[in-house]
C-alpha atoms as one frame of an Amber mdcrd trajectory, in Angstrom:
protein
 -62.343 -61.857  22.409 -61.468 -65.657  23.263 -60.855 -66.431  26.834 -57.247
 -66.354  28.093 -56.087 -69.640  29.506 -53.276 -69.991  31.945 -50.239 -71.895
  30.629 -49.945 -75.398  31.833 -47.556 -75.653  34.718 -44.086 -76.983  33.738
 -43.439 -80.591  34.810 -41.103 -80.529  37.742 -37.595 -81.657  36.860 -37.111
 -85.522  37.146 -35.208 -86.418  40.311 -32.091 -88.490  39.720 -32.309 -92.119
  40.233 -31.207 -93.163  43.639 -27.726 -94.560  43.736 -28.002 -98.158  44.713
 -24.609 -97.880  46.237 -26.059 -95.575  48.880 -29.012 -97.857  49.704 -26.793
-100.876  50.052 -23.829 -99.115  51.785 -24.437-100.563  55.287 -25.153-104.046
  54.064 -22.113-104.255  51.762 -19.733-102.679  54.239 -21.007-105.286  56.846
 -20.490-108.237  54.611 -17.071-106.963  53.448 -15.994-106.251  57.014 -16.838
-110.013  57.826 -14.788-111.132  54.893 -11.839-109.029  55.920 -12.246-110.059
  59.492 -11.853-113.687  58.716  -8.726-112.795  56.717  -7.329-110.518  59.358
  -7.682-113.111  62.047  -6.375-115.837  60.121  -3.340-114.140  58.459  -2.240
-112.684  61.800  -2.678-116.099  63.545  -0.299-117.930  61.288   0.721-116.096
  58.013   1.705-112.497  58.824   4.965-111.132  57.409   6.584-110.421  60.805
   5.635-113.887  62.097   7.106-115.653  58.906  10.320-113.661  59.149  10.797
-115.139  62.655   9.825-118.590  61.628  12.341-118.496  58.755  15.139-117.290
  60.853  14.494-119.792  63.721  14.580-122.458  60.988  18.046-121.275  60.008
  17.274-119.209  56.794  19.836-116.641  55.703  19.072-112.972  55.185  18.936
-113.700  51.464  16.163-116.143  52.057  14.419-113.631  54.260  14.851-111.135
  51.394  13.133-113.662  49.149  10.041-113.591  51.510  10.033-109.798  51.348
  10.439-109.734  47.510   7.214-111.844  47.047   4.975-108.838  47.026   7.159
-107.205  44.250   7.223-110.311  42.086   3.633-111.200  42.989   2.379-107.920
  41.457   3.519-108.919  38.048   0.253-110.787  37.125  -1.855-107.675  38.130
  -1.690-106.489  34.506  -3.473-109.755  33.402  -6.301-109.017  35.858  -7.028
-105.890  33.922  -6.817-107.563  30.639  -9.191-110.382  31.648 -11.569-108.402
  33.829 -11.611-104.748  32.882 -14.625-105.178  30.439 -16.830-106.881  32.986
 -19.732-104.801  34.054 -19.888-106.842  37.284 -16.712-108.083  39.118 -18.298
-110.094  41.988 -17.804-113.537  40.486 -14.141-113.076  39.860 -13.566-111.487
  43.222 -15.286-114.362  44.976 -13.565-117.159  43.329 -10.184-115.435  43.390
 -10.433-115.265  47.229 -11.049-118.968  47.359  -7.999-119.558  45.189  -5.825
-117.563  47.533  -6.551-119.950  50.406  -5.096-123.129  48.487  -1.487-122.314
  49.060  -2.043-121.564  52.835  -3.791-124.849  53.266  -1.056-126.677  51.330
   1.737-125.110  53.506  -0.002-126.302  56.693   0.111-129.944  55.444   3.763
-129.622  54.330   4.918-128.081  57.619   3.221-130.925  59.336   4.865-133.524
  57.167   8.022-134.015  59.226  10.331-132.511  56.608  13.740-131.102  57.474
  14.185-127.387  58.565  15.764-126.605  55.084  12.802-128.180  53.378  10.325
-126.170  55.457  12.103-123.006  54.452  11.460-123.541  50.925   7.968-124.863
  51.572   7.214-121.398  53.200   8.637-119.576  50.393   6.801-121.517  47.734
   3.711-121.070  49.581   4.169-117.324  50.000   4.905-116.850  46.351   1.798
-118.942  45.112  -0.280-116.859  47.587   1.201-113.622  46.211   0.635-114.602
  42.581  -2.990-115.359  43.452  -3.445-112.088  45.224  -1.637-110.263  42.337
  -4.376-111.717  39.830  -7.056-110.661  42.258  -6.025-107.281  43.727  -6.814
-104.776  40.886 -10.276-106.255  40.241 -10.765-106.452  43.953 -10.008-102.755
  44.472 -12.311-101.691  41.475 -15.189-103.947  42.909 -14.795-102.261  46.334
 -15.041 -98.872  44.621 -18.228-100.087  42.715 -20.140-101.335  45.700 -19.418
 -98.119  47.830 -20.421 -94.571  46.821 -17.249 -92.399  46.014 -17.922 -89.978
  48.777 -17.949 -92.821  51.371 -15.205 -94.987  49.877 -12.534 -93.877  52.528
 -14.892 -94.530  55.427 -16.040 -97.963  53.894 -12.404 -99.149  53.368 -11.326
 -97.621  56.725 -14.166 -99.538  58.588 -13.386-102.751  56.723  -9.687-102.612
  57.355 -10.107-101.478  60.951 -11.994-104.599  61.713  -9.545-106.708  59.878
  -6.778-105.536  61.962  -8.677-105.682  65.177  -9.364-109.319  64.608  -5.534
-109.634  63.566  -4.696-108.187  66.894  -6.753-110.671  68.709  -5.271-113.458
  66.561  -1.692-112.233  67.127  -2.090-112.219  70.894  -3.779-115.758  70.825
  -0.940-116.957  68.690   1.710-115.585  71.010  -0.004-117.231  74.058  -0.292
-120.570  72.170   3.143-120.610  70.778   4.737-119.790  74.180   3.318-123.218
  75.237   3.541-124.999  71.948   6.508-123.642  70.009   6.251-126.541  67.612
   2.704-125.779  66.677   3.349-123.572  63.703   1.651-125.996  61.222  -1.498
-125.788  63.333  -1.474-121.990  63.318  -1.138-122.024  59.387  -4.022-124.488
  59.239  -6.196-122.406  61.310  -5.376-119.443  59.080  -6.608-121.349  55.953
  -9.821-122.265  57.740 -10.653-118.790  58.945  -9.778-117.150  55.467 -12.131
-119.759  53.938 -14.895-118.954  56.340 -14.571-115.154  55.801 -14.901-115.711
  52.050 -18.463-117.048  52.414 -19.670-113.475  53.280 -18.936-112.257  49.757
 -22.164-114.028  48.592 -24.675-111.461  50.100 -22.781-108.405  48.753 -24.871
-106.437  46.092 -22.866-104.984  43.080 -24.521-102.686  40.741 -23.911-103.037
  37.065 -21.720-100.069  35.823 -19.820 -99.077  32.825 -16.548-100.694  32.133
 -13.769-100.770  29.575 -14.389-102.003  26.263 -13.320-105.532  25.639  -9.626
-105.487  24.402  -9.109-106.562  20.859  -5.759-108.199  21.611  -3.265-108.263
  24.379  -0.448-106.155  22.625  -2.834-103.657  21.272  -4.366-103.310  24.684
  -0.779-102.893  26.287  -0.149-100.111  23.774  -3.378 -98.381  24.534  -2.645
 -98.325  28.194   0.946 -96.795  27.609  -0.783 -94.170  25.482  -3.104 -93.334
  28.408  -0.257 -93.118  30.851   1.353 -90.540  28.499  -1.843 -88.431  28.652
  -1.565 -88.205  32.476   1.607 -86.445  33.641   0.584 -86.762  37.332   0.338
 -90.487  36.863   4.052 -90.521  35.755   5.082 -88.525  38.605   3.073 -90.823
  40.888   4.960 -93.634  39.339   8.388 -92.172  40.282   7.099 -91.541  43.822
   6.043 -95.381  44.018   9.434 -96.518  42.534  11.126 -94.707  45.240   8.777
 -95.890  47.848   9.313 -99.592  46.913  12.407 -99.521  49.214   9.970 -99.693
  52.113  10.236-103.397  51.501  13.677-103.414  52.973  12.243-101.921  56.317
   9.004-103.908  56.345  10.767-107.078  55.221  13.571-107.338  57.720  12.534
-105.462  60.929  10.868-108.668  62.378  13.776-110.945  61.717  15.989-108.586
  63.643  14.235-109.909  66.872  16.166-113.206  66.306  19.465-111.358  66.486
  18.414-110.200  69.989  17.194-113.813  71.091  13.551-113.459  70.166  11.536
-116.637  69.342   8.240-117.321  67.182   6.160-116.068  70.014   7.897-112.688
  69.981   7.079-112.569  66.224   3.536-113.056  67.139   3.715-110.338  69.661
   5.251-107.847  67.201   2.599-108.779  64.645  -0.059-108.058  67.472   1.495
-104.642  68.311   1.690-103.757  64.651  -1.857-104.776  63.879  -3.324-102.817
  66.995  -1.787 -99.681  65.442  -2.958-100.642  62.075  -6.569-100.996  63.290
  -6.530 -97.379  64.585  -4.706 -96.008  61.509  -7.220 -97.831  59.117 -10.291
 -96.300  60.860  -8.728 -92.616  61.174  -7.091 -92.819  57.845 -10.344 -93.794
  56.039 -12.213 -91.072  57.669  -9.492 -88.572  56.852  -9.406 -89.677  53.086
 -13.063 -88.677  52.698 -12.467 -85.252  54.413  -8.936 -84.039  53.405  -8.312
 -86.233  50.393  -5.985 -89.261  49.999  -2.669 -87.353  49.324  -2.030 -85.935
  52.825  -2.925 -89.457  54.360  -0.572 -91.243  51.994   2.170 -88.831  52.694
   1.605 -89.425  56.442   1.918 -93.235  55.976   5.219 -92.726  54.092   6.562
 -90.660  56.970   5.685 -93.414  59.397   7.730 -95.725  57.347  10.670 -93.337
  57.591  10.159 -93.378  61.397  10.093 -97.163  61.231  13.439 -97.186  59.404
  15.034 -94.974  62.075  13.600 -97.124  64.970  14.740-100.366  63.445  18.204
 -98.990  62.548  18.940 -97.929  66.143  17.363-100.925  67.946  19.463-102.895
  70.231  16.936-105.261  71.802  13.528-106.814  71.009  11.718-104.130  72.933
  13.249-101.511  70.810  11.647-102.941  67.664   8.203-102.337  68.938   8.138
 -98.567  67.972   9.137 -99.775  64.371   6.211-102.230  64.599   3.908 -99.434
  65.570   5.151 -97.151  62.759   4.583-100.024  60.153   1.121-100.555  61.534
   0.225 -96.939  60.864   1.610 -97.230  57.318  -0.383-100.454  56.673  -3.498
 -98.944  57.980  -3.632 -96.159  55.400  -1.727 -97.956  52.507  -4.549 -99.609
  50.740  -7.334 -97.009  51.364  -5.133 -93.872  50.592  -3.123 -95.413  47.784
  -5.957 -96.757  45.689  -8.133 -93.453  46.364  -5.125 -91.489  45.277  -4.838
 -93.388  41.941  -8.474 -92.904  41.202  -8.049 -89.179  41.888  -5.180 -88.734
  39.806  -7.090 -90.439  36.837 -10.396 -88.959  37.676 -12.350 -92.165  37.022
 -13.726 -95.238  38.800 -12.849 -98.002  36.342  -9.135 -98.337  36.816  -8.455
-102.024  36.898  -6.505-102.219  33.825  -4.271 -99.069  34.486  -3.737-100.205
  38.140  -2.398-103.521  36.879  -0.081-101.738  34.402   1.046 -99.290  37.136
   1.918-102.113  39.535   3.647-104.104  36.823   5.864-101.198  36.158   6.687
-100.888  39.925   7.218-104.572  40.486  10.820-105.084  39.329  12.125-102.568
  41.701   9.815-103.865  44.497  11.244-107.279  44.058  14.867-106.264  43.639
  15.118-103.987  46.681  14.680-106.608  49.435  16.620-109.353  47.302  19.687
-107.085  46.944  19.482-105.859  50.535  19.131-109.435  51.828  22.100-110.700
  49.670  24.338-107.793  50.867  23.566-108.398  54.462  24.257-112.086  54.000
  27.629-111.177  52.556  28.277-108.817  55.394  28.779-105.995  52.761  26.365
-103.861  54.700  24.704-104.137  57.992  20.967-104.040  58.779  21.158-100.472
  60.225  22.765 -99.238  57.012  20.098-100.941  54.900  17.449 -99.393  57.015
  18.909 -95.861  56.866  19.273 -95.950  52.987  15.784 -97.340  52.557  14.298
 -94.797  54.828  16.032 -91.948  52.921  14.602 -93.028  49.671  11.134 -93.340
  51.175  11.355 -89.781  52.520  12.343 -88.705  48.922   9.236 -90.499  47.574
   7.124 -88.450  50.042   8.472 -85.258  48.698   7.952 -86.291  45.154   4.299
 -86.975  46.130   3.914 -83.755  47.922   5.290 -81.541  45.188   4.569 -83.331
  41.908   1.287 -85.165  42.169  -2.079 -83.608  41.566  -5.469 -85.218  41.168
  -9.206 -84.657  40.996 -12.073 -86.661  42.693 -13.406 -89.616  40.741 -17.205
 -89.288  39.926
């Protein structure tokens, strides 16, 4: 009888390759935090929304012109769809993100020069609006690919924490900058051009920390055959996702937050506030935003983005109530706090929710299309509200009340109608 030989032991199953995003998480979050810290300090020092609302009103701008400032983000989202078309097929996004951030600094630097030129107050109003719109268009091109890039360099299970840490430090630097700007402008109220110039310099410095970020090469969309075909394919994909359509309805209703965010700061001038008050409002808002960013990012990873997103919308409703009933500058600080809470969770939870609804990581193109569909309402809401307030058809409290009611309705649609699954 031949000898019996034992079967060869089975080879152990191959271990999965380590995720480079896990290995580089600390490095990438540190670098991205330094980028956003530079932007946070700079923007709060001389380019924040509340600050510019007060600057415009002190220059003699009408509510319609303040509405144009608020409408910039709605109009600025229009080029987002081009970002998806031009970059969705790229397996690495870093180069586009890097140079896109440098492009955003150009209008801020140009505004500093224009404001220092000795032009009339009316000219300065239009310089500010032109710079804000150029900045918004640059950000509009950048934002979808930037969000996808952030998702690529952080593991999915740590995305909320990564964004939360990044934005928390951004807003902490914004808090310091707003306090510094308030202190400075109390003593030099004519130094707005210097504040805007410092903003451009600090944003430029922050951008340098993009260079060490490590981005893995991952799957991407196929290169589009043509723009119109690509648009048709995007609409077809939207039709396959009913939760995306319901999310779109919620976002369309939520765009009326621009009326609240866009006008609460300018109300300070009605109560005798100056540009230093605008800087203090921005400081208070960014302090609350810093805490909200950190806590909100942590909660996104643990309970999912939907409850966090709903909480941010309820904070906007609270801001509307505070702004509608304000009768002094001090009464606007609770509105600033509520808006800070909203801003803290907006980017982290909103983008994470969109990825959950689609169940995928590469969403550059669809995110651009989504924002394009929202943009007309986002632009029209503050423009119409500003015009009606200028014509004395409605008062600011009425505008805040109507906008707050629509934001509350958007939270209900999100709660009852939108479902998602975690992206891989």
